[in-house]
Every structure is written in structure tokens, then in C-alpha cells.
NUDO-139127 format. One record per residue: x negated, y negated, z negated of N, C-alpha, C in turn. Coordinates in steps of 0.1 Angstrom, whole numbers, padded with zeros to 4 digits, always signed. Atoms other than C-alpha are relative to their C-alpha. Last residue first. Example, Ala and Ser with C-alpha at 12.3 -4.5 7.8 and 13.67 -1.06 7.14 Angstrom:
% NUDO-139127
+0009+0011+0000-0137+0011-0071+0008-0011-0008
-0009+0012+0000-0123+0045-0078-0009-0012+0000
% end
This chain:
% NUDO-139127
-0011-0013-0003-0266-0155-0357-0001+0013-0001
-0007-0009+0014-0287-0174-0380+0009+0007+0006
-0001-0012+0004-0311-0185-0352+0006+0006-0008
+0007-0001+0008-0311-0224-0359-0002+0014-0002
+0011+0008-0004-0296-0233-0326-0011+0005-0012
+0007-0003-0013-0270-0208-0328-0014-0007+0003
+0004-0012-0003-0262-0212-0362-0008+0008+0011
+0013+0004+0009-0258-0251-0363-0007+0015+0001
+0010+0004-0006-0235-0244-0331-0011-0003-0010
+0007-0014-0011-0215-0219-0347-0008-0007+0005
+0009-0010+0003-0214-0245-0381-0003+0012+0009
-0010-0010+0002-0204-0275-0366-0006+0014-0004
-0006-0013-0014-0231-0293-0360+0009+0006-0010
-0012-0009+0008-0246-0324-0385+0005+0004+0014
-0009-0004-0013-0277-0343-0378+0008+0010-0010
+0003+0013-0007-0308-0358-0402+0018+0001+0003
-0001+0009+0013-0314-0329-0428+0008-0013+0004
-0011-0005+0008-0304-0302-0399+0002-0012-0011
+0009+0005+0013-0328-0322-0373+0015+0002-0011
-0009-0004+0013-0316-0314-0338-0010+0003-0014
+0006+0003+0009-0332-0324-0304+0010-0005-0013
-0002-0008+0009-0314-0304-0278-0006-0002-0012
-0011-0006+0002-0313-0331-0252+0004+0009-0013
-0003-0003+0015-0344-0348-0256+0012+0006-0003
-0010+0009+0005-0342-0365-0222+0000+0005-0015
+0008+0012-0005-0376-0349-0203+0011-0009-0011
+0019+0001+0009-0369-0313-0222-0002-0016+0003
-0003-0001+0017-0328-0319-0213-0014+0003-0006
-0002+0014+0004-0337-0329-0176+0000+0001-0011
+0005+0008-0001-0357-0296-0173+0002-0015-0004
+0015+0003+0007-0338-0275-0191-0005-0007+0004
-0006-0001+0013-0305-0281-0171-0009-0004-0009
-0004+0014-0003-0317-0278-0139+0000-0005-0014
+0016+0008+0002-0337-0245-0151+0004-0013+0002
+0007+0000+0015-0299-0236-0159-0011-0004-0001
-0005+0011+0010-0288-0244-0126+0001-0002-0014
+0008+0014-0003-0315-0222-0111+0011-0011-0008
+0011+0004+0006-0304-0194-0127-0008-0012+0002
-0001+0000+0014-0266-0196-0121-0013-0001-0003
+0005+0012+0001-0275-0197-0082+0003-0003-0014
+0011+0003+0002-0269-0164-0080-0004-0009+0001
+0006+0007-0014-0236-0165-0090-0011+0001+0002
-0002+0015+0002-0229-0139-0121-0008-0004+0014
-0004+0010-0011-0220-0104-0116-0002-0016-0003
+0003-0012-0007-0221-0094-0155+0005-0004+0015
+0011-0005+0003-0226-0122-0180-0002+0014+0010
+0001-0012-0004-0199-0143-0157-0012+0008-0009
+0000-0008-0014-0206-0180-0167+0002+0015-0006
-0002-0012+0001-0205-0208-0192+0000+0009+0010
-0006-0009-0012-0226-0237-0196+0003+0011-0002
+0002-0010-0002-0228-0259-0230+0009+0007+0013
-0007-0005-0011-0221-0292-0246-0004+0015+0010
+0005-0008-0003-0224-0302-0283+0005+0005+0018
-0004-0005-0013-0215-0331-0294-0006+0012+0004
+0005-0004-0015-0235-0338-0324+0011+0005+0005
-0008-0011-0006-0224-0359-0356-0004+0002+0011
-0008+0004-0011-0249-0382-0377+0003+0015+0009
+0008+0000-0014-0254-0378-0407+0005-0001+0009
-0002-0004+0012-0262-0401-0425+0013+0011-0008
+0016-0005+0005-0254-0419-0394+0006+0006-0016
-0001-0009+0015-0223-0425-0370-0014+0002-0008
+0005-0018+0002-0228-0447-0343+0000+0000-0015
+0008+0001+0007-0201-0480-0336-0009+0014-0007
+0014-0014+0002-0187-0481-0306-0004-0003-0013
+0010+0003+0011-0156-0513-0308-0007+0017-0001
+0000-0014+0009-0123-0517-0288-0021-0001-0002
+0003-0002+0016-0120-0552-0281-0005+0010-0006
+0001+0014+0007-0106-0550-0245-0006-0002-0013
+0013-0003+0010-0113-0512-0233-0001-0014-0010
-0001-0012+0001-0079-0506-0214-0009-0003-0013
-0005+0002+0013-0079-0543-0207+0001+0012-0004
-0013+0005+0002-0107-0547-0187+0010+0003-0012
-0004+0018-0003-0131-0523-0186+0010-0005+0000
-0001+0007-0012-0133-0488-0199+0000-0015+0002
-0016+0003+0005-0155-0474-0229+0004-0004+0015
+0001+0015-0002-0190-0455-0212+0019+0000-0005
-0011-0001-0007-0196-0421-0229+0005-0013+0003
+0007+0006-0015-0230-0422-0238+0014+0001+0008
+0005+0012-0001-0222-0418-0277-0002-0007+0012
+0016-0001-0004-0200-0388-0273-0006-0015+0000
+0002-0002-0015-0164-0401-0286-0017+0002-0003
+0014-0003-0006-0148-0401-0318-0002+0002+0012
+0002-0013-0005-0115-0419-0329-0013+0002+0000
+0013-0001-0004-0100-0447-0353+0000+0017+0007
+0000-0014-0008-0068-0454-0367-0016-0005+0009
+0009-0013+0011-0064-0482-0398-0004+0011+0012
+0005+0010+0006-0049-0515-0377-0007+0008-0011
-0006-0003+0010-0035-0496-0343-0014-0007-0012
-0009+0007+0007-0033-0518-0314-0003+0004-0015
+0005+0012+0003-0068-0509-0301+0011-0006-0002
+0006+0000+0007-0060-0472-0305-0003-0020+0000
-0009-0003+0016-0028-0473-0288-0008-0002-0013
-0010+0014+0002-0045-0491-0258+0005+0004-0014
+0009+0010+0006-0070-0463-0259+0006-0015-0005
+0009-0004+0008-0048-0434-0254-0003-0013-0010
-0012+0000+0008-0029-0452-0226-0002+0006-0017
-0006+0012+0006-0057-0455-0211+0006-0003-0008
+0011+0010+0004-0070-0422-0216+0003-0016-0002
+0012+0002-0004-0039-0403-0204-0009-0011-0005
-0008+0010-0009-0001-0402-0216-0013-0007+0008
+0011+0000-0009-0002-0367-0234-0001-0008+0012
+0003-0003-0011+0026-0372-0254-0011-0002+0005
-0012-0006-0002+0038-0373-0290-0002+0003+0014
-0011+0007-0011+0002-0377-0294+0009+0007+0000
-0004-0007-0013-0017-0360-0326+0010-0008+0009
-0014+0002-0005-0026-0379-0356-0001+0005+0014
+0005+0008-0011-0055-0359-0375+0014-0002+0003
-0001-0006-0012-0052-0345-0409+0003-0012+0007
-0012-0003+0001-0075-0354-0437+0004+0002+0013
-0006+0010-0005-0107-0372-0431+0015+0000+0001
-0012-0001+0005-0126-0347-0457+0010-0014+0002
+0004+0017+0004-0161-0355-0433+0013-0002-0014
+0011-0001+0016-0162-0313-0434-0001-0018+0001
+0000-0013+0012-0126-0306-0423-0015-0004-0007
-0017+0004+0009-0119-0337-0401-0005+0009-0013
+0009+0010+0003-0158-0329-0379+0014-0004-0013
+0009-0007+0010-0140-0290-0376-0005-0018-0004
-0004-0005+0017-0108-0305-0365-0011+0003-0009
-0006+0016+0008-0122-0334-0336+0000+0013-0019
+0012+0006+0005-0150-0301-0323+0012-0015-0011
+0010-0004+0010-0116-0281-0318-0011-0008-0002
+0010+0008+0003-0101-0305-0296-0002+0003-0011
+0006-0001-0011-0072-0285-0278-0014-0008-0003
+0005-0016-0002-0056-0268-0307-0009-0002+0014
+0011-0005+0006-0053-0305-0318-0006+0016+0005
-0008-0011+0011-0026-0314-0291-0017+0002-0010
-0006-0007-0008-0043-0350-0270+0005+0013-0014
-0004+0002-0014-0060-0378-0275+0010+0008+0007
+0006-0015-0007-0064-0372-0313+0010-0007+0017
-0016-0005-0013-0061-0400-0336-0009+0008+0010
+0004-0007-0018-0082-0401-0367+0014+0002+0006
-0005-0010-0001-0065-0421-0395-0006+0000+0015
-0010+0005-0008-0077-0444-0424+0006+0014+0010
-0011+0010+0005-0084-0433-0459+0004-0007+0015
-0006-0009+0007-0120-0416-0450+0014-0011-0008
-0014+0000-0005-0135-0434-0428+0010+0005-0005
-0004+0019+0001-0168-0446-0449+0015+0003+0007
-0009-0002+0010-0172-0402-0451+0007-0015-0005
-0011-0006-0003-0184-0405-0415+0009-0002-0012
-0003-0020+0007-0212-0426-0428+0013+0003+0005
-0007-0002+0010-0212-0464-0408-0002+0017-0002
+0008-0013+0001-0237-0485-0385+0013+0007-0009
+0010-0013-0006-0234-0514-0376-0006+0010+0003
+0012-0008+0007-0200-0526-0390-0012+0004+0007
+0014+0009-0001-0180-0555-0377-0008+0009-0007
-0002+0007-0011-0145-0530-0368-0020-0009+0000
+0013-0001+0000-0148-0517-0405-0008-0005+0016
+0009+0015+0005-0114-0536-0412-0020+0006-0001
+0005-0014+0006-0097-0522-0378-0011-0006-0010
-0005+0002+0015-0083-0553-0362-0006+0009-0010
+0002+0009+0007-0104-0548-0332+0006-0005-0014
-0009+0015-0005-0097-0513-0326-0006-0009-0004
-0012+0007+0003-0123-0489-0333+0004-0009+0002
-0003+0011-0012-0145-0458-0316+0010-0008-0010
-0017+0007-0001-0163-0439-0340+0001-0008+0008
-0005+0011+0007-0197-0425-0323+0010-0003-0002
-0017+0005+0004-0210-0394-0319+0003-0015-0005
-0003+0007+0013-0246-0382-0310+0015-0002+0003
+0001+0018-0002-0252-0364-0283+0006+0000-0009
-0007+0010+0008-0263-0327-0276-0002-0010+0001
-0002+0018+0007-0269-0310-0246+0005-0001-0017
+0012+0007-0010-0278-0276-0228+0000-0014-0003
-0003+0014+0005-0258-0248-0255-0012-0006+0011
+0013+0004+0002-0260-0214-0229+0008-0021-0008
+0003+0015+0003-0231-0194-0230-0010-0005-0001
+0008+0001+0008-0220-0155-0215-0002-0020+0001
+0010+0013-0003-0192-0143-0210-0011-0002-0007
+0010+0000-0011-0175-0111-0214-0010-0012+0007
+0010-0009+0010-0163-0119-0251-0004+0004+0014
+0013+0000-0005-0147-0148-0235-0008+0008-0008
-0001-0003-0011-0111-0134-0241-0014-0001+0005
+0011-0004-0003-0116-0131-0276+0000+0004+0012
-0003-0010-0010-0081-0141-0282-0009+0009+0002
-0002-0010+0010-0093-0164-0312+0004+0016+0005
-0011-0001-0004-0117-0180-0288+0004+0009-0007
-0005-0014-0004-0153-0183-0299+0018-0010+0003
-0001-0003+0010-0165-0226-0288+0009+0022-0003
+0000-0019-0002-0180-0236-0259+0007-0005-0015
+0000-0006+0012-0174-0278-0252+0004+0016-0006
-0012+0009+0009-0180-0286-0218-0001+0006-0014
+0009+0010+0005-0192-0271-0182+0007-0006-0014
-0007+0010+0008-0178-0237-0166-0011-0011-0005
+0006+0009+0017-0191-0215-0145+0006-0008-0003
+0015-0009+0007-0184-0189-0114-0010-0009-0009
+0008+0011+0002-0145-0204-0105-0015+0007-0004
-0005+0014-0005-0117-0186-0093-0012-0004+0000
+0003+0001-0011-0127-0147-0101-0002-0014+0005
-0002+0001-0013-0104-0144-0125-0004+0000+0011
-0002-0012+0001-0124-0140-0157+0005+0002+0013
+0011-0012+0001-0135-0169-0150+0003+0007+0003
+0001+0006-0013-0103-0190-0143-0014+0007+0004
-0012-0004-0012-0089-0178-0174-0008-0003+0015
+0006-0016+0003-0123-0188-0192+0012+0008+0009
+0011-0002-0008-0118-0223-0178-0003+0020+0001
-0002-0003-0014-0080-0221-0191-0012-0005+0011
-0008-0015-0006-0088-0212-0223+0000+0002+0013
+0008-0010+0003-0118-0241-0227+0007+0010+0003
+0011-0002+0014-0095-0270-0214-0009+0013-0001
-0013+0005+0007-0072-0283-0183-0010-0001-0016
-0010-0007+0010-0101-0273-0160+0007-0005-0013
-0007+0008+0012-0112-0298-0134+0010+0009-0003
-0011-0002+0000-0133-0285-0100+0003-0004-0019
-0006+0001+0014-0167-0291-0091+0015-0006-0003
-0013+0004-0001-0184-0276-0063+0005-0005-0010
-0004+0004+0013-0221-0270-0065+0012-0003-0001
-0009+0018+0000-0246-0269-0040+0013+0007-0005
-0013-0003-0011-0267-0241-0054+0007-0011+0005
-0006+0010+0006-0308-0249-0064+0020+0004+0008
-0008-0007+0004-0326-0222-0047+0017-0006-0010
-0005-0010-0017-0357-0239-0049+0011+0009-0005
-0010-0004+0000-0353-0266-0076+0004+0012+0008
+0009-0013+0002-0389-0283-0078+0012+0013+0001
+0011-0003-0002-0378-0312-0059-0002+0015+0000
-0006-0002-0018-0340-0312-0062-0012+0003+0006
-0004-0012-0004-0350-0308-0099+0000+0004+0012
+0010-0010-0002-0374-0339-0096+0007+0016-0004
+0010-0003-0016-0352-0358-0075-0009+0008-0010
+0014+0004+0005-0322-0357-0107-0012+0003+0013
+0000+0011-0007-0285-0357-0089-0018-0003-0003
+0000-0005-0013-0275-0321-0097-0008-0011+0004
+0008-0014-0008-0288-0327-0133+0000+0003+0013
+0013+0005+0001-0275-0364-0137-0011+0014+0002
+0007+0016-0012-0245-0354-0120-0014-0004-0003
+0002-0013-0015-0234-0322-0144-0007-0011+0009
+0012-0004+0001-0242-0350-0175-0006+0013+0013
+0010+0003+0000-0218-0373-0166-0013+0004-0001
+0006-0003-0013-0195-0350-0153-0011-0009-0001
+0009-0016-0002-0184-0337-0191-0010-0008+0019
+0007-0002-0013-0166-0371-0194-0010+0007+0003
+0017-0001+0006-0155-0372-0230-0008+0001+0010
-0005+0011+0001-0118-0381-0220-0014-0001-0005
-0001+0011-0007-0122-0355-0196+0002-0012-0005
+0002+0015+0007-0129-0325-0217-0004-0013+0004
-0012+0006+0011-0131-0299-0196+0000-0008-0005
+0006+0012+0009-0154-0291-0159+0008-0003-0012
-0007+0008+0006-0153-0265-0137-0001-0001-0012
+0002+0003+0013-0180-0253-0117+0011-0008-0008
-0005+0007+0004-0181-0233-0081+0002-0003-0017
-0005-0005+0010-0209-0222-0070+0009-0011-0003
+0005+0008+0013-0211-0224-0034+0004+0003-0014
-0006+0008+0003-0213-0193-0012+0003-0012-0013
-0005+0000+0016-0242-0178-0004+0011-0010+0000
+0009+0008+0016-0240-0179+0034+0006+0001-0015
+0011-0002+0000-0226-0151+0061-0009-0009-0007
+0007+0014-0002-0193-0169+0066-0011+0004+0000
-0003+0007-0012-0178-0136+0065-0005-0010+0007
+0004-0008-0006-0198-0119+0033+0002-0003+0019
+0012-0002+0002-0187-0146+0010-0005+0003+0010
-0003+0013-0006-0147-0142+0021-0021-0005+0002
-0003+0001-0016-0153-0107+0015-0001-0013+0007
+0009-0006-0005-0172-0112-0018+0003+0001+0014
+0011+0011-0003-0144-0136-0026-0011+0005+0002
-0003+0008-0011-0116-0108-0023-0011-0013+0003
+0003-0003-0010-0140-0084-0044+0003-0007+0015
+0013+0001-0001-0137-0104-0072-0007+0006+0016
+0003+0012-0001-0100-0108-0073-0017-0002+0004
-0005+0005-0012-0096-0073-0067-0002-0015+0001
+0009-0005-0007-0120-0066-0098+0005-0001+0018
+0006+0008+0003-0095-0084-0120-0019+0002+0015
-0005+0011-0003-0069-0062-0110-0012-0011+0004
+0000-0004-0019-0089-0029-0112+0004-0019+0002
+0011+0000-0006-0092-0045-0150-0001+0004+0015
+0009+0014+0004-0061-0054-0158-0012+0000+0008
+0004+0007-0014-0042-0022-0140-0007-0017+0000
+0010-0010-0009-0044+0002-0169-0003-0010+0014
+0014+0002+0008-0033-0028-0195-0011+0012+0012
+0007+0013-0002-0001-0034-0174-0016+0002-0002
+0002-0001-0017+0006+0003-0171-0007-0014+0000
+0014-0008-0003+0005+0006-0208-0002-0001+0016
-0001-0010-0001+0029-0027-0208-0012+0013+0001
+0001-0017-0010+0014-0055-0215+0000+0013-0002
+0012-0016+0000+0025-0083-0237+0001+0006+0010
+0003-0002-0010+0049-0122-0235-0015+0017-0005
+0012-0014+0001+0059-0134-0261-0001+0005+0009
+0007+0008-0008+0090-0163-0258-0022+0006-0002
-0001+0020+0008+0117-0142-0261-0012-0004+0006
-0009+0003+0010+0105-0107-0252+0003-0011-0007
-0001+0014+0002+0089-0103-0219+0006+0001-0010
-0016+0005+0010+0074-0071-0212-0002-0016-0006
+0001+0009+0008+0045-0072-0185+0015-0002-0011
+0017+0005+0003+0029-0046-0159+0004-0010-0016
-0004+0016+0007+0068-0028-0151-0017-0001-0008
+0001-0001+0012+0058-0003-0126+0004-0013-0005
-0006-0009+0005+0070+0006-0091-0001+0001-0015
+0005-0013+0007+0039-0009-0076+0012+0010-0004
+0007-0005-0013+0057-0032-0049-0009+0015-0009
-0006-0008-0006+0084-0039-0074-0010+0007+0008
-0003-0013+0006+0058-0047-0101+0009+0004+0008
+0007-0011-0001+0044-0072-0076+0005+0014-0007
-0001-0009-0007+0075-0086-0069-0012+0008+0001
-0012-0007-0003+0082-0096-0102-0001+0009+0013
+0005-0012+0004+0049-0110-0104+0010+0010-0002
+0010-0011-0005+0055-0130-0076-0004+0010-0009
+0003-0006-0014+0085-0144-0089-0012+0010+0004
-0004-0013+0008+0077-0148-0127+0005+0006+0017
+0008-0011+0006+0052-0173-0112+0005+0013+0000
+0008-0001-0008+0076-0194-0091-0010+0013-0004
-0013-0008-0004+0105-0192-0118-0014+0005+0010
+0001-0014+0007+0074-0207-0138+0010+0011+0007
-0008-0001+0010+0064-0238-0117+0004+0016-0006
-0013-0008-0010+0030-0231-0098+0015-0006-0011
-0003+0014-0002-0002-0253-0108+0014+0004+0007
-0005-0002-0012-0019-0222-0116+0008-0008+0012
+0016-0001-0007-0032-0234-0146+0002+0003+0010
+0006+0020-0005+0006-0252-0152-0016+0006+0003
-0004+0009-0012+0021-0215-0144-0008-0015+0002
+0007-0005-0012-0003-0196-0169+0004-0006+0016
+0011+0002-0001+0009-0218-0197-0009+0006+0011
-0003+0019-0006+0047-0218-0188-0016-0002-0001
-0008+0008-0015+0045-0182-0189-0004-0013+0005
-0012+0009+0001+0028-0170-0220+0000-0005+0013
-0006-0003+0010+0001-0143-0229+0011-0011-0005
-0007+0014+0009-0028-0168-0216+0015+0010-0009
+0010+0009+0015-0046-0137-0207+0003-0011-0007
+0009-0011+0010-0020-0113-0192-0010-0010-0008
-0013-0007+0007+0002-0144-0175-0009+0009-0010
+0001+0016+0009-0035-0158-0156+0013+0003-0009
+0011-0003+0008-0039-0120-0144+0003-0013-0010
+0001-0003+0013-0003-0117-0130-0014-0002-0010
-0015+0008+0012-0002-0150-0114-0001+0013-0006
+0004+0011+0005-0035-0136-0096+0012-0008-0011
+0012-0006+0011-0024-0104-0087-0004-0009-0004
-0005-0011+0012+0005-0119-0069-0009+0006-0011
-0008+0010+0005-0017-0142-0049+0011+0007-0016
+0010+0002+0005-0037-0112-0040+0003-0013-0006
-0001+0017-0008-0007-0096-0021-0012-0007-0010
-0006+0007+0017-0014-0058-0029-0004-0015+0012
+0010+0014+0004-0013-0036+0004+0003-0007-0012
-0006+0011+0000-0001+0001-0001-0009-0014+0000
% end
């Protein structure tokens, strides 16, 4: 029988998210279109692959058996296309964490003259945009992309266990304050001096694991998430008008010009300085041949710019990153 790879992709996205709406959003489909693709796949196979029970989705025994072969089907499809074209396919790299401007770091590596001069085999990189870490992990498992770049952390569902990752940059974090905030005139602040204010989040807390760890470590209380995510400019406008609200951003993130950034202050955090960790992730098996060269480029630029400088007595990292850098894993 012939299998439709679009239907297989719909099954994999749903199996990985265990949620129809999240899977549909990742594939830019309506839930109805996603459900129809899965229903047609199940009809073709003559087996039910997913159990739908209200809000939850679980794999049937047949779905469990189909999962790994389905991933292999998508990988084989990508390999077939590359073979026809007769060239090494571009390395598709999804970035996430867009308020934190991840492309700054990626572009610095790809545009670096020394890396280009020395980097034989540096791949052609096609940039995509993932919603968050779980969505990029899903795209990697379905062979839709070859690598991801953003802040990596362990996922509760352990979907990333077949992926490799490497921390490539540590970036100091600033606190962002509106002009009416009582600490706006400060030249530097300790994280504990932010207690009593409101940590504002640009998106749902589950998508901002670093901010959760930061708030817990420095006793900042519950962070305030938006009622709706209406984009960076809307979020910063709300922050600018808040008398006691603040957020945190990596220090090199450029604040917007014009009305969106008017009056906002970026104040360095010290004693300790929180560090935001950027990582590259990729499949541990069958990696794209350009991954090694890309990692070499990150290492080259990182050495020159001291991207991995970390002093535990002066800086703060969440526990997982601290353990990775100090060899305590």
C-alpha cells in the first residue's frame, strides 16, 4: 500500500505532543484538517493509532508499533529528495525564544570571515522559526529540520532523549524597567533588589523556563503572564506603563527604537550576574554532515568573544547548566 507522508507527519506531531491543538499549530493546520489526515491514515492501515479521550491523546498498541517506522519514513523521504538533487541538502535550523533575538548569535557565526575562511564544509543554513523548545524537538524527531538553536532544558516527557545538545554561549542578563519604576535610575542592581516588584512575562510561563528558575532562585514570587501574547511591541508597551513591573532579557538584545522602546531602561544585574544559556541541538544519530562544521564555527567565535566564560562565585546559572559546565552531571 502507498502511505501519504503528510498523513504520517500529522500522526507524528500528534503522538509527540499528545495534544491535537498543539500539533495542528505546529503544522500550520486547523484541528479539523489534522484530524482528517490521521483518520485517513488509520483507515488506510486498518488500525486505530490514537485514542482520543476528551482532552488527552494516547497511542494505541498499533500506534506505538508505528511510531519509529513512521519517523524512518520521513527520514527516508528527505534522503530521497537529497539523492535526486545530487547535493548535500541545506542544514535546516529552527530558532526559538524570539523576544531574546536568537538570530543575533547564529548570524554572528555564519557571517564570521575567519569561520568562512577556515570552515571547509560549513553548510548552507536555512533558518526557520519554532514556537518553543517542544515544537523544535518535535520538528527534529520528524526529520523536518536538522538542528535547533535556543535555550535547551530537560522536557518532562523525555522526547529529547534521542537528541544531542551543546551549550555554545552564555549571555549576561539585564533587567528591563519602565521610566516610572522606582529603580529605573540605577546603574546596576542585585537580583534580590527586585523583590516586591512584578516579574512580567511575554508569554505563558511554561514557555519561559529560564524566567521560572530565575524567579525561584531570587525569591521574586509569582511571575505575571499576559492574558494574550500580542507580540514584543505590545508587551514592551505594557512594561513601559507599569509602575512596578520588570522583565529580564539577555544583555545584547537590542531594545526597539521609537515608541515601543521609548523610556525603557536596561540595567545590568550583578552580585550575582544571571547568565542566559544558548545551545545547539541536533539528532544524536544520523546527524546532518554539516553539524560538525557548524559546531566548530560556534567554538571559534565563542573563543574570541569569551562566550563560555563562567565564574560560579560571580555568576548564576540554573542548576542544569551549572552542572554541565562544572562537570557535575
